[in-house]
C-alpha positions in Angstrom: -40.4 -60.6 32.0 -42.8 -61.6 34.7 -45.7 -62.0 32.5 -43.8 -64.0 30.0 -42.6 -66.4 32.8 -46.3 -66.7 34.0 -47.2 -67.3 30.3 -44.4 -70.0 29.9 -45.6 -71.7 33.1 -49.2 -71.7 31.9 -48.3 -73.0 28.5 -46.2 -75.8 29.9 -48.8 -76.9 32.3 -51.4 -76.9 29.2 -48.9 -79.0 27.2 -48.4 -81.5 30.0 -52.1 -81.8 30.5 -52.6 -82.5 26.9 -49.8 -85.0 26.7 -51.1 -86.9 29.7 -54.5 -86.7 28.1 -53.5 -88.3 25.0 -51.6 -91.0 26.9 -54.6 -91.7 28.9 -56.8 -91.8 25.8 -54.6 -94.5 24.2 -54.5 -96.5 27.4 -58.2 -96.1 27.8 -58.8 -98.2 24.6 -57.5 -101.3 26.6 -60.5 -103.4 27.1 -62.8 -101.9 24.7 -63.7 -102.9 21.2 -61.1 -102.2 18.5 -62.5 -99.2 16.5 -63.2 -100.6 13.2 -61.8 -99.0 9.8 -61.3 -99.5 6.3 -58.0 -98.4 4.7 -56.4 -99.2 1.2 -53.4 -101.0 1.3 -50.2 -100.1 -0.7 -50.9 -103.1 -3.1 -54.5 -101.5 -3.9 -57.0 -103.6 -1.9 -59.3 -102.2 0.8 -58.9 -103.9 4.1 -61.3 -103.7 7.0 -60.1 -104.3 10.5 -63.2 -106.6 11.3 -62.2 -109.1 8.6 -59.5 -110.3 10.7 -61.9 -111.3 13.8 -60.7 -114.6 15.0 -57.1 -113.5 14.6 -54.7 -111.9 17.1 -53.9 -108.7 15.5 -50.9 -106.6 15.9 -52.0 -103.2 14.7 -48.8 -101.0 14.2 -48.8 -97.3 13.4 -45.6 -95.7 12.0 -44.0 -93.6 9.2 -41.1 -93.8 7.0 -39.2 -91.0 8.6 -39.4 -92.9 12.0 -36.4 -95.0 12.3 -37.7 -96.7 15.7 -40.9 -97.6 13.5 -38.8 -99.5 10.9 -37.0 -101.3 13.6 -39.9 -102.2 15.5 -41.7 -103.4 12.3 -38.8 -105.8 11.5 -39.3 -107.5 14.9 -43.1 -107.5 14.6 -42.8 -109.0 11.1 -40.6 -111.9 12.4 -43.0 -112.6 15.1 -46.0 -112.6 12.6 -44.2 -114.9 10.3 -43.4 -117.4 13.4 -47.0 -117.4 14.7 -49.0 -117.0 11.3 -50.1 -120.3 11.4 -51.4 -119.9 15.1 -53.4 -117.1 14.0 -51.7 -113.9 14.2 -51.9 -111.0 11.7 -49.8 -107.9 11.3 -51.2 -104.8 10.0 -49.0 -101.8 9.5 -50.7 -98.5 9.3 -48.4 -95.8 7.6 -49.3 -92.2 8.7 -47.2 -90.8 5.7 -48.6 -88.3 3.4 -48.3 -90.4 0.1 -48.8 -93.8 -0.8 -45.4 -94.0 -2.3 -43.8 -93.2 1.0 -46.5 -95.7 2.8 -45.1 -98.5 0.5 -41.5 -97.7 1.6 -42.4 -98.3 5.3 -41.7 -101.9 5.4 -38.9 -101.8 2.9 -40.8 -103.2 0.1 -41.9 -106.8 -0.3 -43.8 -107.2 2.9 -45.4 -110.3 3.8 -48.1 -108.5 5.8 -50.5 -105.5 4.6 -49.4 -101.9 4.6 -52.1 -99.7 5.0 -52.1 -96.0 4.0 -53.9 -93.6 6.5 -53.1 -90.4 4.8 -55.6 -88.1 6.5 -54.7 -89.7 9.7 -58.3 -90.6 10.6 -57.4 -94.1 11.9 -54.7 -92.9 13.8 -57.0 -90.2 15.5 -59.3 -93.2 16.3 -56.6 -95.0 18.2 -55.4 -91.7 19.8 -51.9 -92.1 18.3 -50.0 -88.8 19.0 -46.6 -90.0 18.2 -45.0 -93.1 16.5 -44.6 -95.9 16.7 -47.5 -97.4 18.4 -48.5 -101.1 18.7 -52.1 -102.1 19.4 -52.7 -105.9 20.2 -56.3 -107.0 19.6 -57.7 -110.3 20.6 -59.5 -112.8 18.5 -63.0 -111.2 19.6 -61.7 -107.7 18.6 -61.0 -106.3 22.0 -57.9 -104.2 22.5 -55.8 -106.0 24.9 -52.6 -104.0 25.2 -51.2 -100.6 23.7 -47.4 -100.2 23.6 -46.4 -96.5 22.9 -42.8 -95.9 21.6 -40.2 -98.4 21.1 -36.9 -99.3 22.8 -34.8 -102.2 21.6 -35.5 -105.2 24.0 -39.2 -104.5 24.1 -39.8 -107.3 21.7 -40.1 -109.8 24.6 -42.9 -107.8 26.1 -44.8 -108.2 22.5 -44.0 -111.8 22.4 -45.2 -112.4 25.7 -48.3 -110.5 25.0 -49.1 -112.3 21.8 -48.4 -115.8 23.3 -50.9 -115.0 26.1 -53.5 -114.1 23.5 -52.9 -117.1 21.6 -53.4 -119.3 24.7 -56.7 -117.8 25.2 
């Protein structure tokens, strides 16, 4: 029994260290050049992140099984529609296993690209440990803010951050 308790404590400590490390990895992206990538959109075209240089990019990671991802994506899509002419782009990266699932992330008919990251390579580049995650990238391609998780009401934080980047 004592051996199990010690092992459990060691395992718990290791898990906490790993989670803190992942959170720090995502936070460490802030202020660095956004890792470039190419992914196929569900509409069939390949898109490269660096093609959006000069725009403020809201890069969001999610999956169809994640209810918070869908709720967050609805608000981000509204914000992108509102600020599209000012230079805001929304790229949704689906971590779902199939392209069909990825296409369902936005509920169909999205006015923004939904990209399929089947192998999770791009998710690993951005240290995505759980979804949803929003990465705000400035016009020069620098990660300015990383939002992990979603709570209703967070929309004002996204809006404030995007407006700040548009004023720069």
